[in-house]
C-alpha positions, -999 to +999 in steps of 0.1 A: -724-635-865-692-625-847-693-600-819-688-563-826-664-547-801-657-510-796-620-503-791-613-468-777-579-455-786-560-425-771-536-416-798-505-435-811-475-442-790-468-454-755-457-420-740-485-398-753-512-421-769-523-458-769-496-484-765-492-498-800-484-534-790-513-537-767-536-522-793-523-546-819-527-575-795-563-566-790-568-564-828-552-598-834-570-616-807-604-601-817-597-612-853-587-647-842-621-650-823-639-638-855-650-606-837-651-572-854-632-543-839-648-509-843-623-481-834-632-449-817-612-420-803-620-385-790-616-356-814-594-335-791-558-323-790-533-345-771-522-333-737-487-330-754-466-348-779-436-368-768-404-375-788-403-413-782-366-415-788-358-389-761-388-394-739-393-356-738-422-334-748-420-314-780-436-282-792-459-301-816-497-303-814-514-335-825-551-346-825-560-378-807-585-390-833-560-384-862-532-401-844-554-431-834-561-435-872-525-446-875-532-477-854-567-483-868-554-480-904-576-450-910-608-468-899-616-449-867-647-428-857-652-399-834-660-413-799-690-389-798-706-411-824-705-443-804-738-461-801-738-488-774-769-505-787-750-514-819-721-530-800-715-560-779-685-550-757-659-524-750-621-527-748-596-499-740-559-507-744-534-489-722-506-464-728-499-431-712-524-415-736-552-431-714-539-411-684-532-380-704-559-378-732-588-399-719-585-385-684-561-364-663-547-392-641-512-385-653-512-351-635-540-354-609-540-391-599-571-402-581-585-367-582-585-368-620-614-360-643-625-383-671-632-371-706-670-368-710-673-391-740-651-417-723-671-416-691-704-417-710-692-448-730-681-467-699-713-459-680-734-468-710-718-502-715-720-509-678-757-499-676-764-521-706-746-550-688-722-554-717-686-564-708-657-540-706-621-551-710-593-528-697-555-534-697-524-516-684-533-482-670-568-481-684-584-498-653-580-465-635-609-453-657-631-480-641-617-472-607-629-436-610-662-443-627-674-476-611-669-473-573-664-506-556-654-525-587-628-553-587-598-550-610-561-556-615-531-536-627-508-564-617-489-563-584-490-538-555-453-540-548-425-532-572-406-565-568-373-550-579-380-534-613-407-558-625-436-536-615-425-500-617-461-486-615-472-506-584-480-474-565-510-470-589-527-497-568-528-475-536-545-446-555-571-470-569-578-485-535-584-450-522-611-447-548-629-476-531-619-504-555-608-539-547-574-546-563-565-582-570-528-590-575-522-609-608-492-619-629-488-604-663-502-634-681-533-635-659-566-616-658-592-607-632-629-609-638-653-588-619-684-609-626-709-584-611-697-555-632-687-576-663-652-560-660-621-579-673-587-564-665-550-574-671-518-556-664-500-557-697-471-532-698-476-522-661-450-550-659-415-551-673-422-585-690-414-601-723-437-589-750-452-624-756-464-625-720-481-592-725-496-605-757-509-636-739-525-617-710-543-594-735-555-625-753-570-639-722-587-606-715-602-605-750-614-641-749-632-635-715-648-602-727-662-621-757-673-649-735-693-624-714-708-606-744 
């Protein structure tokens, strides 16, 4: 039997939801490893809706669960229904929706609050010693919920324009986490916490390198499951 992996989505679209290419990469790599993805999202309104051509918020209102269904091809459940005992692992792709809809990091940084159902899910998988995979900005969730954990969001210096979100590392360290610098096609494994992280679009890198890094994360999560 293949592993069953919960994938928590935060909407649909890089600027106000889950990053579509990261989410797709997770789906493809899980499928390749004969694992089953079970999609979840919170049934809440998005923080805001962004016109992705202009990069500006609009007056629309959209629901995170309904928007996540676009990525999951309709097959998505309310996060409140997640049952950890029926699942082998958890993966959360990135995208600004993680920092806007799953928590308030986008506006409050390290002082953010985490959505109750998201926090409950992460704590439940951690308590059950089941692996958690996080990419792009989603490691900030672990930084807030699992003090002292080890993780990566890439590099801690901008290196020209390669790592535009490098300052995220400083905030994560202030939460008591150990950050490990990694390139975009690498992962970091916190063995103690069964936490696997990779930077994905925290780096301005070719999309195939993002895809490869996410693939390594998925493989390691399944290995730990």
